[in-house]
C-alpha positions as a LaTeX table, in Angstrom:
\begin{tabular}{lrrr}
\hline
Residue & $x$ (\AA) & $y$ (\AA) & $z$ (\AA) \\
\hline
Unk1 & $-70.46$ & $-42.26$ & $-52.57$ \\
Unk2 & $-72.18$ & $-45.62$ & $-52.48$ \\
Unk3 & $-75.85$ & $-46.18$ & $-51.75$ \\
Unk4 & $-75.02$ & $-47.68$ & $-48.36$ \\
Unk5 & $-72.97$ & $-44.60$ & $-47.41$ \\
Unk6 & $-75.86$ & $-42.33$ & $-48.49$ \\
Unk7 & $-78.28$ & $-44.30$ & $-46.26$ \\
Unk8 & $-75.92$ & $-43.63$ & $-43.35$ \\
Unk9 & $-74.79$ & $-40.05$ & $-43.97$ \\
Unk10 & $-78.04$ & $-38.34$ & $-45.08$ \\
Unk11 & $-80.18$ & $-39.42$ & $-42.10$ \\
Unk12 & $-77.43$ & $-38.27$ & $-39.74$ \\
Unk13 & $-77.20$ & $-34.96$ & $-41.62$ \\
Unk14 & $-80.96$ & $-34.37$ & $-41.38$ \\
Unk15 & $-80.93$ & $-35.34$ & $-37.70$ \\
Unk16 & $-78.15$ & $-32.82$ & $-36.99$ \\
Unk17 & $-79.95$ & $-30.08$ & $-38.93$ \\
Unk18 & $-83.24$ & $-30.85$ & $-37.17$ \\
Unk19 & $-81.63$ & $-30.67$ & $-33.72$ \\
Unk20 & $-79.96$ & $-27.38$ & $-34.60$ \\
Unk21 & $-83.24$ & $-25.85$ & $-35.80$ \\
Unk22 & $-85.12$ & $-27.20$ & $-32.79$ \\
Unk23 & $-82.70$ & $-25.53$ & $-30.40$ \\
Unk24 & $-83.46$ & $-22.17$ & $-32.03$ \\
Unk25 & $-87.20$ & $-22.66$ & $-32.60$ \\
Unk26 & $-88.17$ & $-24.17$ & $-29.21$ \\
Unk27 & $-86.87$ & $-22.32$ & $-26.13$ \\
Unk28 & $-85.72$ & $-24.56$ & $-23.29$ \\
Unk29 & $-86.88$ & $-22.34$ & $-20.42$ \\
Unk30 & $-90.35$ & $-22.83$ & $-19.02$ \\
Unk31 & $-92.90$ & $-20.08$ & $-19.38$ \\
Unk32 & $-93.88$ & $-18.33$ & $-16.15$ \\
Unk33 & $-97.47$ & $-17.91$ & $-17.32$ \\
Unk34 & $-99.62$ & $-18.60$ & $-20.31$ \\
Unk35 & $-102.50$ & $-16.32$ & $-21.25$ \\
Unk36 & $-105.63$ & $-18.26$ & $-22.13$ \\
Unk37 & $-108.94$ & $-16.61$ & $-22.99$ \\
Unk38 & $-111.09$ & $-19.50$ & $-21.76$ \\
Unk39 & $-110.04$ & $-22.82$ & $-20.32$ \\
Unk40 & $-112.41$ & $-25.62$ & $-21.25$ \\
Unk41 & $-111.95$ & $-29.20$ & $-20.17$ \\
Unk42 & $-114.16$ & $-32.20$ & $-19.63$ \\
Unk43 & $-111.78$ & $-33.38$ & $-16.91$ \\
Unk44 & $-108.79$ & $-31.82$ & $-15.20$ \\
Unk45 & $-106.45$ & $-34.01$ & $-13.18$ \\
Unk46 & $-103.82$ & $-32.55$ & $-10.90$ \\
Unk47 & $-102.32$ & $-33.09$ & $-7.46$ \\
Unk48 & $-102.71$ & $-29.61$ & $-6.07$ \\
Unk49 & $-104.34$ & $-26.27$ & $-6.88$ \\
Unk50 & $-103.04$ & $-23.05$ & $-5.35$ \\
Unk51 & $-104.66$ & $-19.64$ & $-5.92$ \\
Unk52 & $-102.39$ & $-16.73$ & $-5.07$ \\
Unk53 & $-102.86$ & $-12.98$ & $-4.83$ \\
Unk54 & $-100.71$ & $-10.68$ & $-6.98$ \\
Unk55 & $-98.17$ & $-10.41$ & $-4.13$ \\
Unk56 & $-97.78$ & $-14.21$ & $-3.86$ \\
Unk57 & $-99.96$ & $-14.72$ & $-0.76$ \\
Unk58 & $-101.77$ & $-18.06$ & $-0.91$ \\
Unk59 & $-105.53$ & $-17.43$ & $-0.74$ \\
Unk60 & $-106.92$ & $-20.92$ & $-1.50$ \\
Unk61 & $-105.09$ & $-24.22$ & $-1.32$ \\
Unk62 & $-106.65$ & $-27.49$ & $-2.49$ \\
Unk63 & $-104.71$ & $-30.69$ & $-2.10$ \\
Unk64 & $-103.93$ & $-33.63$ & 0.13 \\
Unk65 & $-103.96$ & $-33.62$ & 3.90 \\
Unk66 & $-100.41$ & $-33.33$ & 5.18 \\
Unk67 & $-99.15$ & $-36.57$ & 6.70 \\
Unk68 & $-101.94$ & $-38.80$ & 5.33 \\
Unk69 & $-105.64$ & $-38.77$ & 4.73 \\
Unk70 & $-107.72$ & $-37.51$ & 1.86 \\
Unk71 & $-108.39$ & $-34.11$ & 0.33 \\
Unk72 & $-108.59$ & $-30.69$ & 1.93 \\
Unk73 & $-109.55$ & $-27.17$ & 0.87 \\
Unk74 & $-108.07$ & $-24.28$ & 2.87 \\
Unk75 & $-109.37$ & $-20.74$ & 2.41 \\
Unk76 & $-107.16$ & $-17.98$ & 3.78 \\
Unk77 & $-107.52$ & $-14.24$ & 4.32 \\
Unk78 & $-105.55$ & $-11.51$ & 2.51 \\
Unk79 & $-102.58$ & $-12.09$ & 4.86 \\
Unk80 & $-102.45$ & $-15.83$ & 4.11 \\
Unk81 & $-103.83$ & $-16.81$ & 7.54 \\
Unk82 & $-106.28$ & $-19.75$ & 7.65 \\
Unk83 & $-109.96$ & $-18.71$ & 7.80 \\
Unk84 & $-111.79$ & $-21.97$ & 7.08 \\
Unk85 & $-110.84$ & $-25.50$ & 6.05 \\
Unk86 & $-112.95$ & $-28.34$ & 4.67 \\
Unk87 & $-111.68$ & $-31.88$ & 4.34 \\
Unk88 & $-110.69$ & $-35.04$ & 6.13 \\
Unk89 & $-108.73$ & $-35.29$ & 9.33 \\
Unk90 & $-105.27$ & $-36.87$ & 9.19 \\
Unk91 & $-106.04$ & $-39.30$ & 12.05 \\
Unk92 & $-109.18$ & $-40.87$ & 10.57 \\
Unk93 & $-111.48$ & $-40.79$ & 7.55 \\
Unk94 & $-114.15$ & $-38.53$ & 9.02 \\
Unk95 & $-114.85$ & $-35.21$ & 7.32 \\
Unk96 & $-114.52$ & $-31.90$ & 9.08 \\
Unk97 & $-115.21$ & $-28.19$ & 8.68 \\
Unk98 & $-112.73$ & $-26.14$ & 10.67 \\
Unk99 & $-112.98$ & $-22.42$ & 11.39 \\
Unk100 & $-110.18$ & $-20.15$ & 12.55 \\
Unk101 & $-110.10$ & $-16.79$ & 14.34 \\
Unk102 & $-108.32$ & $-13.66$ & 13.07 \\
Unk103 & $-104.97$ & $-15.00$ & 14.30 \\
Unk104 & $-105.36$ & $-18.34$ & 12.53 \\
Unk105 & $-106.10$ & $-20.32$ & 15.71 \\
Unk106 & $-108.90$ & $-22.93$ & 15.67 \\
Unk107 & $-112.28$ & $-21.45$ & 16.65 \\
Unk108 & $-115.92$ & $-22.55$ & 16.84 \\
Unk109 & $-117.78$ & $-22.39$ & 13.51 \\
Unk110 & $-120.95$ & $-20.26$ & 13.63 \\
\hline
\end{tabular}
């Protein structure tokens, strides 16, 4: 085997072996959850934060206003019904605090 052939064959051999080992060592499926003792960050950037109960009910949702506008935080009860919301209105840039009754209908904030 000539030197030129070695420079072609051996890198391809190592590439094939590396890909084969990677397929075994790194699982392709995503993890459903990761257990972290403490999360420390100077800055966290994301588009949306959703806090759910054990049964999957959304308790707090932080994200963008649907349709347009800025940010919004929605706090819900144990059934997932809106209790209070803080954020901007979709129609304009003014901020708002919105309260809801037990059925999730808009109510006067006390």
